[in-house]
TORKOL-4160 file (C-alpha; in steps of 0.2 Angstrom, whole numbers, padded with zeros to 4 digits, m for minus):
420
<pt num="1" X="m0109" Y="m0626" Z="0572"/>
<pt num="2" X="m0114" Y="m0633" Z="0556"/>
<pt num="3" X="m0129" Y="m0643" Z="0552"/>
<pt num="4" X="m0119" Y="m0657" Z="0546"/>
<pt num="5" X="m0109" Y="m0657" Z="0563"/>
<pt num="6" X="m0124" Y="m0657" Z="0573"/>
<pt num="7" X="m0132" Y="m0671" Z="0564"/>
<pt num="8" X="m0115" Y="m0680" Z="0566"/>
<pt num="9" X="m0117" Y="m0679" Z="0585"/>
<pt num="10" X="m0134" Y="m0684" Z="0585"/>
<pt num="11" X="m0130" Y="m0702" Z="0575"/>
<pt num="12" X="m0126" Y="m0712" Z="0592"/>
<pt num="13" X="m0141" Y="m0706" Z="0600"/>
<pt num="14" X="m0153" Y="m0712" Z="0585"/>
<pt num="15" X="m0145" Y="m0729" Z="0583"/>
<pt num="16" X="m0158" Y="m0742" Z="0584"/>
<pt num="17" X="m0155" Y="m0760" Z="0592"/>
<pt num="18" X="m0140" Y="m0764" Z="0603"/>
<pt num="19" X="m0130" Y="m0754" Z="0614"/>
<pt num="20" X="m0125" Y="m0737" Z="0609"/>
<pt num="21" X="m0107" Y="m0735" Z="0604"/>
<pt num="22" X="m0096" Y="m0723" Z="0613"/>
<pt num="23" X="m0095" Y="m0706" Z="0604"/>
<pt num="24" X="m0078" Y="m0702" Z="0599"/>
<pt num="25" X="m0073" Y="m0687" Z="0588"/>
<pt num="26" X="m0055" Y="m0686" Z="0586"/>
<pt num="27" X="m0045" Y="m0668" Z="0589"/>
<pt num="28" X="m0040" Y="m0663" Z="0572"/>
<pt num="29" X="m0030" Y="m0647" Z="0567"/>
<pt num="30" X="m0039" Y="m0633" Z="0562"/>
<pt num="31" X="m0036" Y="m0615" Z="0557"/>
<pt num="32" X="m0040" Y="m0608" Z="0574"/>
<pt num="33" X="m0027" Y="m0598" Z="0582"/>
<pt num="34" X="m0022" Y="m0603" Z="0601"/>
<pt num="35" X="m0015" Y="m0588" Z="0609"/>
<pt num="36" X="0002" Y="m0592" Z="0617"/>
<pt num="37" X="0001" Y="m0610" Z="0609"/>
<pt num="38" X="0022" Y="m0613" Z="0611"/>
<pt num="39" X="0019" Y="m0607" Z="0628"/>
<pt num="40" X="0006" Y="m0620" Z="0633"/>
<pt num="41" X="0015" Y="m0633" Z="0624"/>
<pt num="42" X="0031" Y="m0630" Z="0633"/>
<pt num="43" X="0022" Y="m0635" Z="0649"/>
<pt num="44" X="0014" Y="m0652" Z="0641"/>
<pt num="45" X="m0003" Y="m0643" Z="0638"/>
<pt num="46" X="m0010" Y="m0645" Z="0620"/>
<pt num="47" X="m0026" Y="m0640" Z="0611"/>
<pt num="48" X="m0042" Y="m0652" Z="0607"/>
<pt num="49" X="m0050" Y="m0645" Z="0593"/>
<pt num="50" X="m0068" Y="m0648" Z="0590"/>
<pt num="51" X="m0079" Y="m0639" Z="0577"/>
<pt num="52" X="m0074" Y="m0620" Z="0578"/>
<pt num="53" X="m0069" Y="m0621" Z="0595"/>
<pt num="54" X="m0056" Y="m0629" Z="0606"/>
<pt num="55" X="m0051" Y="m0633" Z="0624"/>
<pt num="56" X="m0034" Y="m0636" Z="0632"/>
<pt num="57" X="m0027" Y="m0654" Z="0640"/>
<pt num="58" X="m0013" Y="m0657" Z="0651"/>
<pt num="59" X="m0007" Y="m0674" Z="0654"/>
<pt num="60" X="0006" Y="m0679" Z="0667"/>
<pt num="61" X="0011" Y="m0697" Z="0670"/>
<pt num="62" X="0019" Y="m0703" Z="0686"/>
<pt num="63" X="0027" Y="m0719" Z="0690"/>
<pt num="64" X="0019" Y="m0728" Z="0704"/>
<pt num="65" X="0036" Y="m0726" Z="0715"/>
<pt num="66" X="0033" Y="m0710" Z="0715"/>
<pt num="67" X="0030" Y="m0703" Z="0733"/>
<pt num="68" X="0016" Y="m0691" Z="0739"/>
<pt num="69" X="0017" Y="m0686" Z="0757"/>
<pt num="70" X="0020" Y="m0702" Z="0767"/>
<pt num="71" X="0014" Y="m0713" Z="0754"/>
<pt num="72" X="0019" Y="m0720" Z="0736"/>
<pt num="73" X="0006" Y="m0723" Z="0724"/>
<pt num="74" X="0010" Y="m0740" Z="0723"/>
<pt num="75" X="0002" Y="m0741" Z="0741"/>
<pt num="76" X="m0014" Y="m0737" Z="0734"/>
<pt num="77" X="m0014" Y="m0754" Z="0726"/>
<pt num="78" X="m0012" Y="m0762" Z="0742"/>
<pt num="79" X="m0026" Y="m0752" Z="0749"/>
<pt num="80" X="m0038" Y="m0760" Z="0734"/>
<pt num="81" X="m0029" Y="m0777" Z="0739"/>
<pt num="82" X="m0034" Y="m0775" Z="0757"/>
<pt num="83" X="m0053" Y="m0772" Z="0753"/>
<pt num="84" X="m0053" Y="m0786" Z="0741"/>
<pt num="85" X="m0045" Y="m0798" Z="0753"/>
<pt num="86" X="m0052" Y="m0792" Z="0769"/>
<pt num="87" X="m0071" Y="m0795" Z="0773"/>
<pt num="88" X="m0075" Y="m0777" Z="0780"/>
<pt num="89" X="m0091" Y="m0770" Z="0776"/>
<pt num="90" X="m0088" Y="m0750" Z="0774"/>
<pt num="91" X="m0095" Y="m0736" Z="0762"/>
<pt num="92" X="m0076" Y="m0733" Z="0756"/>
<pt num="93" X="m0073" Y="m0753" Z="0752"/>
<pt num="94" X="m0065" Y="m0754" Z="0736"/>
<pt num="95" X="m0071" Y="m0773" Z="0737"/>
<pt num="96" X="m0075" Y="m0779" Z="0718"/>
<pt num="97" X="m0065" Y="m0764" Z="0711"/>
<pt num="98" X="m0048" Y="m0767" Z="0702"/>
<pt num="99" X="m0038" Y="m0750" Z="0706"/>
<pt num="100" X="m0039" Y="m0744" Z="0688"/>
<pt num="101" X="m0059" Y="m0742" Z="0691"/>
<pt num="102" X="m0055" Y="m0728" Z="0703"/>
<pt num="103" X="m0053" Y="m0710" Z="0697"/>
<pt num="104" X="m0049" Y="m0697" Z="0708"/>
<pt num="105" X="m0058" Y="m0680" Z="0702"/>
<pt num="106" X="m0057" Y="m0662" Z="0707"/>
<pt num="107" X="m0062" Y="m0645" Z="0698"/>
<pt num="108" X="m0060" Y="m0628" Z="0699"/>
<pt num="109" X="m0074" Y="m0615" Z="0696"/>
<pt num="110" X="m0079" Y="m0598" Z="0694"/>
<pt num="111" X="m0087" Y="m0596" Z="0713"/>
<pt num="112" X="m0092" Y="m0609" Z="0728"/>
<pt num="113" X="m0111" Y="m0607" Z="0724"/>
<pt num="114" X="m0122" Y="m0618" Z="0715"/>
<pt num="115" X="m0132" Y="m0615" Z="0698"/>
<pt num="116" X="m0129" Y="m0612" Z="0681"/>
<pt num="117" X="m0120" Y="m0594" Z="0686"/>
<pt num="118" X="m0104" Y="m0605" Z="0693"/>
<pt num="119" X="m0094" Y="m0612" Z="0679"/>
<pt num="120" X="m0082" Y="m0625" Z="0679"/>
<pt num="121" X="m0066" Y="m0620" Z="0669"/>
<pt num="122" X="m0054" Y="m0635" Z="0676"/>
<pt num="123" X="m0059" Y="m0653" Z="0677"/>
<pt num="124" X="m0044" Y="m0664" Z="0683"/>
<pt num="125" X="m0043" Y="m0682" Z="0687"/>
<pt num="126" X="m0031" Y="m0695" Z="0690"/>
<pt num="127" X="m0031" Y="m0716" Z="0688"/>
<pt num="128" X="m0020" Y="m0729" Z="0688"/>
<pt num="129" X="m0015" Y="m0736" Z="0671"/>
<pt num="130" X="m0002" Y="m0751" Z="0670"/>
<pt num="131" X="0012" Y="m0746" Z="0680"/>
<pt num="132" X="0009" Y="m0727" Z="0680"/>
<pt num="133" X="m0004" Y="m0715" Z="0688"/>
<pt num="134" X="m0009" Y="m0704" Z="0674"/>
<pt num="135" X="m0017" Y="m0686" Z="0678"/>
<pt num="136" X="m0026" Y="m0677" Z="0666"/>
<pt num="137" X="m0033" Y="m0659" Z="0666"/>
<pt num="138" X="m0046" Y="m0651" Z="0654"/>
<pt num="139" X="m0046" Y="m0632" Z="0654"/>
<pt num="140" X="m0059" Y="m0620" Z="0647"/>
<pt num="141" X="m0050" Y="m0607" Z="0637"/>
<pt num="142" X="m0066" Y="m0596" Z="0635"/>
<pt num="143" X="m0083" Y="m0596" Z="0643"/>
<pt num="144" X="m0089" Y="m0603" Z="0624"/>
<pt num="145" X="m0078" Y="m0618" Z="0624"/>
<pt num="146" X="m0089" Y="m0631" Z="0636"/>
<pt num="147" X="m0093" Y="m0642" Z="0622"/>
<pt num="148" X="m0076" Y="m0646" Z="0618"/>
<pt num="149" X="m0072" Y="m0646" Z="0637"/>
<pt num="150" X="m0086" Y="m0659" Z="0641"/>
<pt num="151" X="m0084" Y="m0670" Z="0625"/>
<pt num="152" X="m0064" Y="m0672" Z="0628"/>
<pt num="153" X="m0068" Y="m0676" Z="0646"/>
<pt num="154" X="m0083" Y="m0688" Z="0644"/>
<pt num="155" X="m0075" Y="m0698" Z="0629"/>
<pt num="156" X="m0060" Y="m0702" Z="0641"/>
<pt num="157" X="m0070" Y="m0708" Z="0657"/>
<pt num="158" X="m0074" Y="m0724" Z="0658"/>
<pt num="159" X="m0072" Y="m0729" Z="0677"/>
<pt num="160" X="m0083" Y="m0737" Z="0690"/>
<pt num="161" X="m0080" Y="m0725" Z="0706"/>
<pt num="162" X="m0077" Y="m0707" Z="0708"/>
<pt num="163" X="m0066" Y="m0701" Z="0722"/>
<pt num="164" X="m0068" Y="m0683" Z="0729"/>
<pt num="165" X="m0066" Y="m0671" Z="0743"/>
<pt num="166" X="m0083" Y="m0664" Z="0745"/>
<pt num="167" X="m0088" Y="m0670" Z="0727"/>
<pt num="168" X="m0105" Y="m0676" Z="0733"/>
<pt num="169" X="m0110" Y="m0659" Z="0739"/>
<pt num="170" X="m0101" Y="m0647" Z="0728"/>
<pt num="171" X="m0090" Y="m0653" Z="0712"/>
<pt num="172" X="m0101" Y="m0668" Z="0703"/>
<pt num="173" X="m0117" Y="m0657" Z="0706"/>
<pt num="174" X="m0108" Y="m0643" Z="0697"/>
<pt num="175" X="m0104" Y="m0655" Z="0683"/>
<pt num="176" X="m0121" Y="m0661" Z="0683"/>
<pt num="177" X="m0128" Y="m0643" Z="0681"/>
<pt num="178" X="m0115" Y="m0637" Z="0668"/>
<pt num="179" X="m0118" Y="m0653" Z="0658"/>
<pt num="180" X="m0136" Y="m0649" Z="0655"/>
<pt num="181" X="m0133" Y="m0634" Z="0646"/>
<pt num="182" X="m0123" Y="m0643" Z="0632"/>
<pt num="183" X="m0130" Y="m0661" Z="0635"/>
<pt num="184" X="m0137" Y="m0660" Z="0616"/>
<pt num="185" X="m0120" Y="m0660" Z="0609"/>
<pt num="186" X="m0109" Y="m0671" Z="0620"/>
<pt num="187" X="m0110" Y="m0689" Z="0627"/>
<pt num="188" X="m0122" Y="m0694" Z="0643"/>
<pt num="189" X="m0114" Y="m0691" Z="0660"/>
<pt num="190" X="m0110" Y="m0709" Z="0666"/>
<pt num="191" X="m0116" Y="m0717" Z="0682"/>
<pt num="192" X="m0103" Y="m0718" Z="0696"/>
<pt num="193" X="m0102" Y="m0726" Z="0713"/>
<pt num="194" X="m0094" Y="m0711" Z="0722"/>
<pt num="195" X="m0081" Y="m0710" Z="0737"/>
<pt num="196" X="m0081" Y="m0694" Z="0746"/>
<pt num="197" X="m0066" Y="m0693" Z="0757"/>
<pt num="198" X="m0072" Y="m0676" Z="0766"/>
<pt num="199" X="m0084" Y="m0686" Z="0777"/>
<pt num="200" X="m0072" Y="m0698" Z="0781"/>
<pt num="201" X="m0059" Y="m0685" Z="0785"/>
<pt num="202" X="m0071" Y="m0677" Z="0796"/>
<pt num="203" X="m0077" Y="m0692" Z="0808"/>
<pt num="204" X="m0057" Y="m0697" Z="0809"/>
<pt num="205" X="m0050" Y="m0681" Z="0812"/>
<pt num="206" X="m0063" Y="m0668" Z="0818"/>
<pt num="207" X="m0056" Y="m0671" Z="0836"/>
<pt num="208" X="m0039" Y="m0664" Z="0832"/>
<pt num="209" X="m0041" Y="m0651" Z="0817"/>
<pt num="210" X="m0050" Y="m0635" Z="0818"/>
<pt num="211" X="m0052" Y="m0635" Z="0800"/>
<pt num="212" X="m0055" Y="m0648" Z="0787"/>
<pt num="213" X="m0049" Y="m0641" Z="0772"/>
<pt num="214" X="m0040" Y="m0653" Z="0760"/>
<pt num="215" X="m0023" Y="m0643" Z="0762"/>
<pt num="216" X="m0025" Y="m0643" Z="0781"/>
<pt num="217" X="m0027" Y="m0662" Z="0780"/>
<pt num="218" X="m0012" Y="m0664" Z="0769"/>
<pt num="219" X="m0001" Y="m0655" Z="0779"/>
<pt num="220" X="m0007" Y="m0662" Z="0797"/>
<pt num="221" X="m0012" Y="m0680" Z="0792"/>
<pt num="222" X="m0003" Y="m0684" Z="0776"/>
<pt num="223" X="0014" Y="m0677" Z="0776"/>
<pt num="224" X="0010" Y="m0665" Z="0761"/>
<pt num="225" X="0020" Y="m0648" Z="0762"/>
<pt num="226" X="0015" Y="m0636" Z="0747"/>
<pt num="227" X="0028" Y="m0626" Z="0741"/>
<pt num="228" X="0024" Y="m0608" Z="0732"/>
<pt num="229" X="0004" Y="m0614" Z="0730"/>
<pt num="230" X="m0008" Y="m0602" Z="0724"/>
<pt num="231" X="m0023" Y="m0602" Z="0737"/>
<pt num="232" X="m0038" Y="m0610" Z="0730"/>
<pt num="233" X="m0049" Y="m0595" Z="0734"/>
<pt num="234" X="m0038" Y="m0585" Z="0721"/>
<pt num="235" X="m0042" Y="m0596" Z="0707"/>
<pt num="236" X="m0058" Y="m0587" Z="0700"/>
<pt num="237" X="m0049" Y="m0570" Z="0700"/>
<pt num="238" X="m0033" Y="m0578" Z="0690"/>
<pt num="239" X="m0046" Y="m0587" Z="0677"/>
<pt num="240" X="m0055" Y="m0571" Z="0675"/>
<pt num="241" X="m0037" Y="m0563" Z="0672"/>
<pt num="242" X="m0033" Y="m0575" Z="0660"/>
<pt num="243" X="m0049" Y="m0573" Z="0649"/>
<pt num="244" X="m0044" Y="m0556" Z="0646"/>
<pt num="245" X="m0025" Y="m0557" Z="0644"/>
<pt num="246" X="m0025" Y="m0577" Z="0637"/>
<pt num="247" X="m0008" Y="m0577" Z="0647"/>
<pt num="248" X="m0005" Y="m0594" Z="0653"/>
<pt num="249" X="0006" Y="m0589" Z="0667"/>
<pt num="250" X="m0007" Y="m0588" Z="0680"/>
<pt num="251" X="m0017" Y="m0604" Z="0674"/>
<pt num="252" X="m0002" Y="m0614" Z="0676"/>
<pt num="253" X="m0002" Y="m0612" Z="0695"/>
<pt num="254" X="m0020" Y="m0615" Z="0696"/>
<pt num="255" X="m0016" Y="m0632" Z="0687"/>
<pt num="256" X="m0002" Y="m0636" Z="0699"/>
<pt num="257" X="m0013" Y="m0633" Z="0713"/>
<pt num="258" X="m0026" Y="m0643" Z="0706"/>
<pt num="259" X="m0014" Y="m0657" Z="0702"/>
<pt num="260" X="m0009" Y="m0659" Z="0720"/>
<pt num="261" X="m0027" Y="m0659" Z="0725"/>
<pt num="262" X="m0029" Y="m0675" Z="0715"/>
<pt num="263" X="m0013" Y="m0682" Z="0721"/>
<pt num="264" X="m0018" Y="m0679" Z="0738"/>
<pt num="265" X="m0034" Y="m0689" Z="0736"/>
<pt num="266" X="m0025" Y="m0705" Z="0731"/>
<pt num="267" X="m0014" Y="m0703" Z="0746"/>
<pt num="268" X="m0028" Y="m0699" Z="0756"/>
<pt num="269" X="m0039" Y="m0715" Z="0750"/>
<pt num="270" X="m0024" Y="m0725" Z="0755"/>
<pt num="271" X="m0021" Y="m0718" Z="0772"/>
<pt num="272" X="m0040" Y="m0720" Z="0777"/>
<pt num="273" X="m0041" Y="m0737" Z="0771"/>
<pt num="274" X="m0025" Y="m0741" Z="0781"/>
<pt num="275" X="m0034" Y="m0733" Z="0796"/>
<pt num="276" X="m0050" Y="m0742" Z="0793"/>
<pt num="277" X="m0043" Y="m0759" Z="0790"/>
<pt num="278" X="m0029" Y="m0758" Z="0805"/>
<pt num="279" X="m0014" Y="m0757" Z="0793"/>
<pt num="280" X="m0007" Y="m0740" Z="0799"/>
<pt num="281" X="0006" Y="m0743" Z="0812"/>
<pt num="282" X="0006" Y="m0725" Z="0818"/>
<pt num="283" X="m0014" Y="m0724" Z="0821"/>
<pt num="284" X="m0017" Y="m0715" Z="0836"/>
<pt num="285" X="m0028" Y="m0722" Z="0849"/>
<pt num="286" X="m0040" Y="m0708" Z="0848"/>
<pt num="287" X="m0041" Y="m0712" Z="0828"/>
<pt num="288" X="m0044" Y="m0729" Z="0833"/>
<pt num="289" X="m0059" Y="m0725" Z="0843"/>
<pt num="290" X="m0066" Y="m0715" Z="0829"/>
<pt num="291" X="m0064" Y="m0730" Z="0818"/>
<pt num="292" X="m0072" Y="m0741" Z="0830"/>
<pt num="293" X="m0086" Y="m0729" Z="0834"/>
<pt num="294" X="m0088" Y="m0727" Z="0813"/>
<pt num="295" X="m0090" Y="m0746" Z="0812"/>
<pt num="296" X="m0103" Y="m0745" Z="0826"/>
<pt num="297" X="m0114" Y="m0732" Z="0817"/>
<pt num="298" X="m0114" Y="m0743" Z="0803"/>
<pt num="299" X="m0120" Y="m0757" Z="0813"/>
<pt num="300" X="m0104" Y="m0767" Z="0810"/>
<pt num="301" X="m0103" Y="m0772" Z="0828"/>
<pt num="302" X="m0090" Y="m0785" Z="0826"/>
<pt num="303" X="m0078" Y="m0774" Z="0818"/>
<pt num="304" X="m0082" Y="m0760" Z="0830"/>
<pt num="305" X="m0080" Y="m0771" Z="0844"/>
<pt num="306" X="m0064" Y="m0779" Z="0838"/>
<pt num="307" X="m0057" Y="m0761" Z="0837"/>
<pt num="308" X="m0065" Y="m0753" Z="0853"/>
<pt num="309" X="m0059" Y="m0769" Z="0864"/>
<pt num="310" X="m0041" Y="m0765" Z="0861"/>
<pt num="311" X="m0043" Y="m0748" Z="0869"/>
<pt num="312" X="m0052" Y="m0751" Z="0885"/>
<pt num="313" X="m0036" Y="m0757" Z="0895"/>
<pt num="314" X="m0031" Y="m0740" Z="0900"/>
<pt num="315" X="m0034" Y="m0724" Z="0911"/>
<pt num="316" X="m0036" Y="m0711" Z="0897"/>
<pt num="317" X="m0051" Y="m0702" Z="0889"/>
<pt num="318" X="m0050" Y="m0715" Z="0875"/>
<pt num="319" X="m0051" Y="m0730" Z="0887"/>
<pt num="320" X="m0067" Y="m0722" Z="0893"/>
<pt num="321" X="m0075" Y="m0718" Z="0877"/>
<pt num="322" X="m0072" Y="m0734" Z="0870"/>
<pt num="323" X="m0080" Y="m0742" Z="0886"/>
<pt num="324" X="m0095" Y="m0731" Z="0884"/>
<pt num="325" X="m0097" Y="m0736" Z="0864"/>
<pt num="326" X="m0095" Y="m0754" Z="0869"/>
<pt num="327" X="m0107" Y="m0751" Z="0883"/>
<pt num="328" X="m0121" Y="m0745" Z="0872"/>
<pt num="329" X="m0117" Y="m0758" Z="0860"/>
<pt num="330" X="m0122" Y="m0770" Z="0875"/>
<pt num="331" X="m0137" Y="m0761" Z="0879"/>
<pt num="332" X="m0143" Y="m0764" Z="0861"/>
<pt num="333" X="m0139" Y="m0783" Z="0864"/>
<pt num="334" X="m0150" Y="m0781" Z="0879"/>
<pt num="335" X="m0135" Y="m0787" Z="0890"/>
<pt num="336" X="m0139" Y="m0777" Z="0904"/>
<pt num="337" X="m0126" Y="m0784" Z="0916"/>
<pt num="338" X="m0111" Y="m0780" Z="0905"/>
<pt num="339" X="m0117" Y="m0764" Z="0900"/>
<pt num="340" X="m0120" Y="m0759" Z="0919"/>
<pt num="341" X="m0102" Y="m0764" Z="0922"/>
<pt num="342" X="m0096" Y="m0753" Z="0908"/>
<pt num="343" X="m0107" Y="m0739" Z="0911"/>
<pt num="344" X="m0101" Y="m0740" Z="0929"/>
<pt num="345" X="m0083" Y="m0738" Z="0924"/>
<pt num="346" X="m0087" Y="m0722" Z="0914"/>
<pt num="347" X="m0095" Y="m0713" Z="0928"/>
<pt num="348" X="m0079" Y="m0713" Z="0935"/>
<pt num="349" X="m0069" Y="m0707" Z="0920"/>
<pt num="350" X="m0067" Y="m0687" Z="0925"/>
<pt num="351" X="m0076" Y="m0681" Z="0909"/>
<pt num="352" X="m0091" Y="m0672" Z="0914"/>
<pt num="353" X="m0100" Y="m0676" Z="0898"/>
<pt num="354" X="m0095" Y="m0695" Z="0898"/>
<pt num="355" X="m0100" Y="m0695" Z="0917"/>
<pt num="356" X="m0117" Y="m0688" Z="0914"/>
<pt num="357" X="m0122" Y="m0699" Z="0899"/>
<pt num="358" X="m0116" Y="m0714" Z="0908"/>
<pt num="359" X="m0126" Y="m0708" Z="0925"/>
<pt num="360" X="m0142" Y="m0707" Z="0913"/>
<pt num="361" X="m0139" Y="m0724" Z="0905"/>
<pt num="362" X="m0137" Y="m0731" Z="0922"/>
<pt num="363" X="m0153" Y="m0723" Z="0929"/>
<pt num="364" X="m0162" Y="m0730" Z="0915"/>
<pt num="365" X="m0156" Y="m0748" Z="0916"/>
<pt num="366" X="m0159" Y="m0749" Z="0935"/>
<pt num="367" X="m0176" Y="m0742" Z="0933"/>
<pt num="368" X="m0183" Y="m0749" Z="0919"/>
<pt num="369" X="m0172" Y="m0767" Z="0917"/>
<pt num="370" X="m0166" Y="m0770" Z="0934"/>
<pt num="371" X="m0179" Y="m0763" Z="0945"/>
<pt num="372" X="m0167" Y="m0757" Z="0958"/>
<pt num="373" X="m0174" Y="m0739" Z="0961"/>
<pt num="374" X="m0162" Y="m0735" Z="0974"/>
<pt num="375" X="m0147" Y="m0736" Z="0962"/>
<pt num="376" X="m0157" Y="m0727" Z="0949"/>
<pt num="377" X="m0158" Y="m0713" Z="0962"/>
<pt num="378" X="m0142" Y="m0714" Z="0967"/>
<pt num="379" X="m0135" Y="m0711" Z="0950"/>
<pt num="380" X="m0149" Y="m0696" Z="0946"/>
<pt num="381" X="m0143" Y="m0689" Z="0962"/>
<pt num="382" X="m0125" Y="m0690" Z="0955"/>
<pt num="383" X="m0130" Y="m0683" Z="0939"/>
<pt num="384" X="m0139" Y="m0669" Z="0948"/>
<pt num="385" X="m0123" Y="m0665" Z="0958"/>
<pt num="386" X="m0112" Y="m0664" Z="0943"/>
<pt num="387" X="m0124" Y="m0653" Z="0933"/>
<pt num="388" X="m0126" Y="m0641" Z="0947"/>
<pt num="389" X="m0106" Y="m0639" Z="0950"/>
<pt num="390" X="m0104" Y="m0634" Z="0931"/>
<pt num="391" X="m0105" Y="m0615" Z="0926"/>
<pt num="392" X="m0112" Y="m0622" Z="0909"/>
<pt num="393" X="m0120" Y="m0639" Z="0906"/>
<pt num="394" X="m0110" Y="m0648" Z="0891"/>
<pt num="395" X="m0118" Y="m0647" Z="0874"/>
<pt num="396" X="m0128" Y="m0662" Z="0873"/>
<pt num="397" X="m0144" Y="m0670" Z="0873"/>
<pt num="398" X="m0158" Y="m0661" Z="0882"/>
<pt num="399" X="m0160" Y="m0676" Z="0894"/>
<pt num="400" X="m0144" Y="m0670" Z="0903"/>
<pt num="401" X="m0148" Y="m0654" Z="0910"/>
<pt num="402" X="m0153" Y="m0651" Z="0928"/>
<pt num="403" X="m0170" Y="m0650" Z="0926"/>
<pt num="404" X="m0172" Y="m0667" Z="0917"/>
<pt num="405" X="m0163" Y="m0675" Z="0931"/>
<pt num="406" X="m0173" Y="m0668" Z="0944"/>
<pt num="407" X="m0189" Y="m0673" Z="0935"/>
<pt num="408" X="m0182" Y="m0691" Z="0934"/>
<pt num="409" X="m0177" Y="m0691" Z="0953"/>
<pt num="410" X="m0195" Y="m0687" Z="0958"/>
<pt num="411" X="m0202" Y="m0702" Z="0946"/>
<pt num="412" X="m0190" Y="m0713" Z="0955"/>
<pt num="413" X="m0194" Y="m0707" Z="0972"/>
<pt num="414" X="m0214" Y="m0710" Z="0969"/>
<pt num="415" X="m0209" Y="m0728" Z="0961"/>
<pt num="416" X="m0197" Y="m0733" Z="0976"/>
<pt num="417" X="m0212" Y="m0727" Z="0988"/>
<pt num="418" X="m0225" Y="m0738" Z="0978"/>
<pt num="419" X="m0213" Y="m0753" Z="0978"/>
<pt num="420" X="m0212" Y="m0753" Z="0997"/>
């Protein structure tokens, strides 16, 4: 890189007084030869030149009427509108945002580990612009082209919130790591809010999905069925082959794989919003329960109660799970009578784990709050009988094993004798 270009690159950082202007270096034609340039251009991929190097950029524009899985992209606008009109406090709430301020982001890397040894060779993202969804992908044509890669990416990024799938743990930390290697030559990384949809998927569907990879959630939840897709684990191998051969064919397959990943993030955010806000008419009782439990864990007791009370009038396991969650809420409110009634119902659920937990809670309430040691003993004995009949105690709190219940039972017997 020439000294003149380095000095030009530093100018925005040396400005004094007032905010720094956003750096913009136009992509100009040079004498650099781009292997298979015509083939790339046929796939709507064009070079971005910077100094003596370049990266490749692909742009795809979708109308908002386009359907991806069960939703059209215009439904995402509805999701953002719901958050802004419905006073629901949630970590995924887009309240205060416009649809254009979210961008859906995914990367492809040479490995799954962290650190500087793992290179990002594809940065992809999509966002709303007017009546379209615009998807862009920035491609690293060789390991030495990270400056144009991040320059081209960062000069276009102007959003409030990042939307990823496991991006908090992997994608964005990896971007930060790679950026440190070229930070003297490219714009700073912006500060973003971050919606990570992996954690939402785990909360909502761990009860029915053995794996929570995005491709599994797509197929089982979103109605997205990939055709002739390149498996993600092959991407590094294909990229290394591309480095050697320069042939675009394999990389074009990776671009399509990454494109579907990103489009699915739009659909997934829409679907999760509809689930959380009670808009999804096909929501299962189990999904509704997970939504209610999530709100309860966030301390949003009114929203949690609104969801859970709709589930208690039944005899299925979800009904008893909802009652147990509501009973815990009543316990936090020190409403011991209502908590006792709900826990008593759960004791008859037939589910060993729920029954043991309810027996323990009832034993505590009768011992410490209602001072009825006889009933506390009854529930301890019932729990002891359940545990003794099980081949294996459910994997839950250590307070639920046989020794703990027997210890509690002896203490209650002493308390009852002393109270006579």
